[in-house]
VOBA-1610 file (N, C-alpha, C; in pm, whole numbers, padded with zeros to 5 digits, always signed):
BEGIN
Unk-07296+09759+18119Unk-07262+09623+18165Unk-07371+09574+18253Unk-07394+09438+18247Unk-07497+09374+18316Unk-07443+09253+18392Unk-07491+09223+18513Unk-07451+09109+18591Unk-07561+09008+18595Unk-07517+08884+18561Unk-07613+08776+18561Unk-07555+08657+18643Unk-07632+08590+18726Unk-07584+08471+18796Unk-07646+08351+18726Unk-07550+08257+18699Unk-07588+08129+18631Unk-07561+08014+18711Unk-07638+07906+18696Unk-07614+07778+18761Unk-07569+07686+18649Unk-07448+07646+18658Unk-07396+07555+18549Unk-07437+07416+18575Unk-07495+07354+18463Unk-07558+07216+18488Unk-07470+07108+18434Unk-07372+07135+18345Unk-07288+07034+18297Unk-07155+07097+18251Unk-07059+07010+18210Unk-06926+07056+18171Unk-06921+07117+18034Unk-07019+07084+17948Unk-07028+07150+17814Unk-07073+07290+17830Unk-07159+07324+17917Unk-07193+07465+17933Unk-07079+07542+17992Unk-06996+07486+18080Unk-06883+07563+18133Unk-06778+07575+18024Unk-06764+07479+17938Unk-06671+07495+17824Unk-06707+07606+17725Unk-06844+07608+17705Unk-06891+07715+17618Unk-06869+07852+17683Unk-06888+07868+17810Unk-06870+07993+17873Unk-06719+08031+17874Unk-06630+07938+17888Unk-06490+07970+17883Unk-06448+08015+17744Unk-06510+07956+17639Unk-06487+07996+17503Unk-06532+08141+17480Unk-06647+08175+17531Unk-06700+08309+17523Unk-06607+08408+17600Unk-06550+08369+17712Unk-06460+08453+17785Unk-06336+08481+17707Unk-06278+08378+17629Unk-06163+08400+17549Unk-06192+08491+17429Unk-06318+08489+17382Unk-06354+08584+17275Unk-06382+08724+17334Unk-06365+08746+17467Unk-06393+08862+17532Unk-06532+08913+17520Unk-06628+08817+17515Unk-06772+08849+17516Unk-06831+08853+17658Unk-06758+08785+17753Unk-06802+08791+17887Unk-06680+08782+17981Unk-06698+08800+18110Unk-06588+08794+18202Unk-06643+08728+18329Unk-06558+08633+18373Unk-06591+08565+18502Unk-06554+08654+18619Unk-06626+08655+18727Unk-06594+08734+18844Unk-06614+08648+18973Unk-06519+08650+19055Unk-06537+08569+19185Unk-06631+08646+19274Unk-06737+08574+19321Unk-06827+08636+19415Unk-06778+08600+19555Unk-06754+08703+19642Unk-06696+08683+19769Unk-06777+08595+19865Unk-06914+08604+19852Unk-07002+08522+19940Unk-06998+08379+19890Unk-06992+08355+19763Unk-06998+08219+19718Unk-06866+08154+19743Unk-06756+08224+19734Unk-06626+08166+19757Unk-06618+08127+19904Unk-06674+08202+19994Unk-06679+08172+20136Unk-06762+08045+20156Unk-06874+08032+20093Unk-06959+07914+20102Unk-06883+07787+20059Unk-06811+07795+19943Unk-06745+07679+19900Unk-06625+07644+19981Unk-06566+07732+20043Unk-06452+07713+20129Unk-06488+07639+20253Unk-06611+07660+20308Unk-06660+07605+20427Unk-06739+07465+20405Unk-06734+07424+20274Unk-06803+07301+20243Unk-06722+07182+20308Unk-06802+07093+20389Unk-06735+06979+20447Unk-06753+06855+20356Unk-06649+06785+20348Unk-06650+06654+20270Unk-06644+06540+20374Unk-06741+06459+20363Unk-06742+06344+20457Unk-06735+06211+20384Unk-06681+06114+20440Unk-06654+05982+20382Unk-06710+05880+20482Unk-06794+05794+20451Unk-06849+05695+20531Unk-06790+05557+20489Unk-06718+05488+20577Unk-06659+05360+20542Unk-06753+05252+20595Unk-06738+05136+20528Unk-06814+05019+20563Unk-06723+04912+20619Unk-06760+04859+20732Unk-06680+04748+20794Unk-06761+04622+20792Unk-06706+04513+20746Unk-06774+04386+20744Unk-06699+04293+20830Unk-06768+04220+20915Unk-06711+04117+21001Unk-06690+03994+20926Unk-06569+03949+20901Unk-06539+03834+20823Unk-06493+03710+20913Unk-06506+03725+21038Unk-06466+03613+21124Unk-06557+03495+21095Unk-06495+03387+21081Unk-06568+03253+21055Unk-06596+03232+20911Unk-06549+03328+20823Unk-06574+03315+20677Unk-06463+03229+20617Unk-06498+03132+20542Unk-06400+03045+20465Unk-06426+03057+20316Unk-06320+03096+20252Unk-06333+03113+20101Unk-06310+02984+20037Unk-06401+02947+19948Unk-06391+02820+19871Unk-06369+02852+19727Unk-06245+02838+19687Unk-06206+02876+19550Unk-06290+02795+19447Unk-06305+02670+19466Unk-06383+02581+19368Unk-06524+02629+19354Unk-06585+02663+19464Unk-06722+02717+19456Unk-06726+02850+19378Unk-06632+02935+19402Unk-06626+03067+19337Unk-06609+03054+19180Unk-06527+02955+19141Unk-06495+02927+19004Unk-06613+02861+18932Unk-06706+02802+19001Unk-06827+02738+18936Unk-06912+02842+18868Unk-06914+02959+18920Unk-07009+03062+18860Unk-06959+03114+18740
//
């Protein structure tokens, strides 16, 4: 048995690997260090605020375009 680490570049490659796993040609193994890395990944979201005070919407002007 040999262990190889792969970097998956797209969904087609992952689909192919899952097919090979079903054919029992390879087996996925969870790496404890990598699982810890992914669990600590922070997701951030930046919102945008626009000041619209003094803005008047002109429907006729918008429909001209």
